C-alpha positions in Angstrom: -9.9 -12.9 -8.6 -8.0 -10.1 -10.4 -10.0 -7.4 -8.6 -9.1 -9.1 -5.3 -5.4 -9.1 -6.1 -5.2 -5.5 -7.3 -7.4 -4.1 -4.5 -5.4 -5.9 -1.9 -2.0 -4.3 -2.8 -3.6 -1.1 -1.7 -5.3 -1.6 1.5 -3.1 -4.4 2.7 -0.1 -2.1 2.8 -2.2 0.4 4.8 -3.3 -2.2 7.3 0.4 -3.1 7.9 1.3 0.5 8.3 -1.7 1.1 10.6 -0.2 -1.5 12.9 3.5 -0.5 12.6 3.3 3.3 12.2 5.2 5.1 14.9 4.9 8.6 16.4 8.0 9.6 14.4 5.8 10.5 11.4 6.8 13.6 9.5 5.4 16.5 11.6 2.9 18.5 9.8 -0.4 20.1 10.6 -3.4 18.7 8.7 -4.3 21.3 6.1 -7.4 20.0 4.4 -6.7 17.6 1.5 -4.3 14.6 1.1 -0.7 15.2 2.0 1.6 16.6 -0.7 5.3 17.5 -0.4 7.8 19.2 -2.7 11.1 17.3 -3.1 14.2 19.1 -4.2 17.9 18.2 -4.6 20.3 19.3 -7.3 18.5 19.0 -10.7 15.4 17.5 -9.1 12.4 19.7 -8.2 9.4 17.4 -8.0 6.5 16.4 -5.8 5.7 13.5 -3.5 2.0 12.6 -3.0 0.6 10.0 -0.6 -2.2 8.0 -2.1 -4.9 5.5 -1.2 -5.2 2.9 -3.9 -8.8 2.0 -3.3 -11.5 4.6 -2.7 -15.3 5.0 -2.6 -16.8 6.2 -5.8 -17.2 9.9 -6.3 -14.8 10.9 -3.5 -13.4 14.4 -4.2 -9.7 14.5 -3.3 -8.1 16.6 -6.1 -7.3 20.0 -4.5 -6.0 23.0 -6.4 -2.5 22.3 -4.9 -2.5 18.8 -6.3 -3.7 19.9 -9.7 -1.1 22.6 -9.8 1.7 20.2 -9.0 0.4 17.7 -11.6 0.4 20.5 -14.2 3.9 21.6 -13.4 5.3 18.1 -13.4 7.0 16.5 -16.4 6.1 12.9 -15.7 4.3 10.6 -13.3 6.1 8.0 -11.1 4.1 5.4 -9.4 5.1 2.6 -7.0 4.9 0.1 -9.9 3.6 1.3 -13.3 3.0 -2.2 -14.5 0.5 -2.9 -11.7 -2.1 -1.5 -14.1 -1.4 -4.4 -16.4 -4.0 -6.8 -14.9 -3.1 -9.8 -16.9 0.6 -9.5 -16.0 -0.2 -8.9 -12.3 -2.5 -11.9 -12.1 0.0 -14.1 -13.9 2.8 -13.1 -11.5 0.6 -13.6 -8.5 -0.4 -17.1 -9.6 3.2 -18.0 -10.5 4.7 -16.7 -7.3 1.8 -17.3 -4.9 1.1 -21.0 -5.6 3.1 -24.0 -4.7 2.4 -27.7 -4.8 1.8 -29.9 -1.8 0.9 -27.1 0.6 -1.0 -28.1 3.8 -4.6 -26.9 4.3 -4.9 -23.4 5.5 -6.4 -24.6 8.8 -3.1 -26.4 9.6 -1.1 -23.2 9.2 -2.7 -21.5 12.2 -2.9 -22.5 15.9 -5.8 -24.6 16.9 -7.4 -21.8 18.9 -7.5 -19.6 15.7 -9.1 -22.1 13.4 -12.7 -21.0 14.2 -11.7 -17.3 13.5 -10.1 -18.4 10.2 -13.2 -20.2 9.1 -15.4 -17.2 10.0 -13.1 -14.8 8.2 -13.2 -16.9 5.1 -17.0 -17.3 5.3 -17.6 -13.6 5.9 -15.4 -12.8 2.9 -17.1 -15.3 0.6 -14.2 -17.6 0.2 -13.1 -21.0 1.7 -10.2 -23.2 2.5 -10.5 -25.1 -0.7 -9.9 -22.0 -2.7 -7.1 -20.6 -0.6 -5.1 -23.7 0.5 -3.4 -23.9 -2.9 -1.6 -20.6 -2.1 1.4 -19.9 0.0 0.5 -18.3 3.3 1.4 -14.8 2.2 -0.8 -15.1 -0.9 -3.6 -16.7 1.0 -3.4 -13.8 3.5 -3.6 -11.3 0.6 -6.7 -12.9 -0.8 -8.3 -13.2 2.6 -7.6 -9.6 3.3 -9.0 -8.6 -0.1 -12.1 -10.7 0.4 -12.7 -8.9 3.7 -12.7 -5.6 1.8 -15.7 -6.6 -0.3 -18.2 -4.9 2.0 -16.2 -1.6 2.2 -17.8 -0.1 -1.0 -14.4 0.8 -2.4 -12.7 0.0 -5.7 -9.3 0.2 -7.3 -11.0 1.8 -10.3 -12.0 4.7 -8.1 -8.6 5.0 -6.4 -6.1 7.8 -6.9 -3.8 6.0 -9.4 -6.3 5.6 -12.3 -7.1 9.3 -12.0 -3.4 10.3 -12.2 -2.7 7.9 -15.0 -5.6 9.3 -17.1 -4.5 12.9 -16.5 -0.9 12.3 -17.4 -1.8 10.2 -20.4 -4.1 13.0 -21.6 -1.3 15.5 -21.1 1.1 13.3 -23.1 3.5 12.9 -20.2 5.4 9.7 -19.5 4.5 7.3 -16.7 7.1 5.2 -14.8 7.5 3.2 -11.6 9.9 3.0 -8.6 9.7 -0.8 -8.8 7.9 -3.7 -10.6 4.9 -5.7 -9.6 7.3 -8.7 -9.3 9.3 -6.8 -6.7 6.1 -6.0 -4.8 5.2 -9.7 -4.6 8.7 -10.8 -3.9 8.7 -8.8 -0.7 6.1 -11.2 0.5 7.2 -14.3 -1.4 10.7 -14.3 0.1 9.4 -14.2 3.7 10.1 -17.4 5.7 7.0 -19.6 6.4 6.9 -18.6 10.0 6.6 -14.9 9.1 4.0 -15.7 6.5 2.0 -17.7 9.0 2.1 -14.8 11.4 1.0 -12.5 8.6 -1.9 -14.8 7.9 -2.9 -14.8 11.6 -2.8 -11.0 11.7 -5.0 -10.9 8.6 -7.5 -13.1 10.4 -7.6 -10.8 13.4 -8.0 -7.7 11.3 -10.7 -9.0 9.1 -13.6 -8.2 11.4 -12.4 -4.7 12.0 -11.5 -3.9 8.4 -14.2 -1.3 7.8 -13.5 0.6 11.0 -9.8 0.6 10.2 -10.3 1.7 6.6 -12.8 4.5 7.6 -10.3 5.9 10.1 -7.4 5.9 7.6 -9.6 7.3 4.9 -10.7 10.2 7.1 -7.1 10.9 8.2 -5.8 10.7 4.6 -8.5 13.1 3.3 -7.3 15.7 5.8 -3.6 15.1 5.2 -3.3 14.0 8.9 -0.2 11.8 8.8 0.0 11.8 12.5 -3.4 10.1 12.8 -2.3 7.4 10.3 0.9 6.9 12.3 -1.0 6.6 15.6 -3.0 3.6 14.3 -0.2 1.5 15.8 -2.0 2.2 19.2 -5.1 0.5 17.8 -4.0 -2.2 15.4 -2.0 -5.3 16.1 1.8 -5.1 15.8 3.1 -6.8 12.7 5.9 -9.2 12.6 9.2 -7.2 12.5 10.4 -9.3 9.6 7.2 -8.5 7.6 7.6 -4.8 8.3 11.2 -4.8 7.2 10.5 -6.7 3.9 7.2 -5.1 2.9 7.7 -1.5 4.0 11.2 -0.5 5.1 13.3 -2.4 2.5 11.1 -1.1 -0.3 11.4 2.4 1.0 15.2 2.1 0.9 15.0 0.8 -2.7 12.7 3.7 -3.7 15.2 6.2 -2.4 17.8 4.6 -4.7 15.4 5.0 -7.6 14.7 8.6 -6.8 18.3 9.7 -6.2 19.4 9.9 -9.9 16.1 11.6 -11.0 16.1 15.1 -12.5 13.4 17.4 -13.7 9.9 17.6 -12.2 8.5 14.2 -11.4 5.1 13.7 -9.6 5.9 10.8 -7.4 2.8 9.0 -6.0 3.1 6.2 -3.5 0.8 4.8 -0.8 0.5 7.1 2.1 1.6 4.4 4.5 5.1 4.6 3.1 5.3 8.2 4.2 5.0 7.6 7.9 6.5 5.2 10.5 10.0 3.8 10.9 12.4 4.6 8.1 9.6 6.2 6.0 10.3 7.5 2.6 10.4 11.1 3.6 12.9 10.7 6.4 15.1 8.5 4.2 15.1 11.1 1.4 16.0 13.8 4.0 18.9 11.7 5.1 20.2 11.6 1.5 20.2 15.4 1.4 16.8 16.1 -0.2 14.8 19.0 0.9 11.2 17.8 1.5 8.7 20.5 2.2 5.0 20.0 3.0 2.9 22.0 0.6 -0.5 20.6 1.6 
């Protein structure tokens, strides 16, 4: 189950952003290669890189501009550095995601959606007995992750492991904008009604997961942030409360973490946080940062 949990934190955020991204994405022409920005204010002169946490094996994404920025930086800053601690992540997920006396998963969706739920679980190789012990947000995460099994992607082949290895080899420190506990808390603090709507959206997206991922991957590889933002015209709109908690509120917290930074950090966050309503780039600009697209 560990692989399901860690893989999910990647693509799950992208599916949310695919549904909620707006046309107010940072305007920039796709330039061949994942999007990279320079971020400057006061004593800070660093980089902001939009990642995909799960990728197909052997995908080449590291361009000369990215390599140059990594070399010039003095540290790596991830969303949550402790996400790489698999035992800690699993322990927190189990602690926060489980509760006693929960109703079966089928009772948490409308009657007309039960058939779709059963099919989504069967297609992903899971079942109600396994998922019903989890709160609705956690069950949605695991269902989403199980739906990714046929995508041929892995967290091990994602951007973060490559970055971590490179910075460790260079002897540079690695930190995070938040903790894994904070990531899970964004879901765990949602009211049950919002969690149930999240579960329902996950069911609806399960059958189209591959097409969605393929579109986002193609756009990411070209640095086409507008294409990622326009996924809202294809995907299902998320619950506003979920969008606020999982994306917008975390973006605001990340700005607070970046504001006191000095030096030359290489900040790497999921590309979905760099587009849409109150995205990280626009929030940084509002705080007086100069954010310049370099790739």
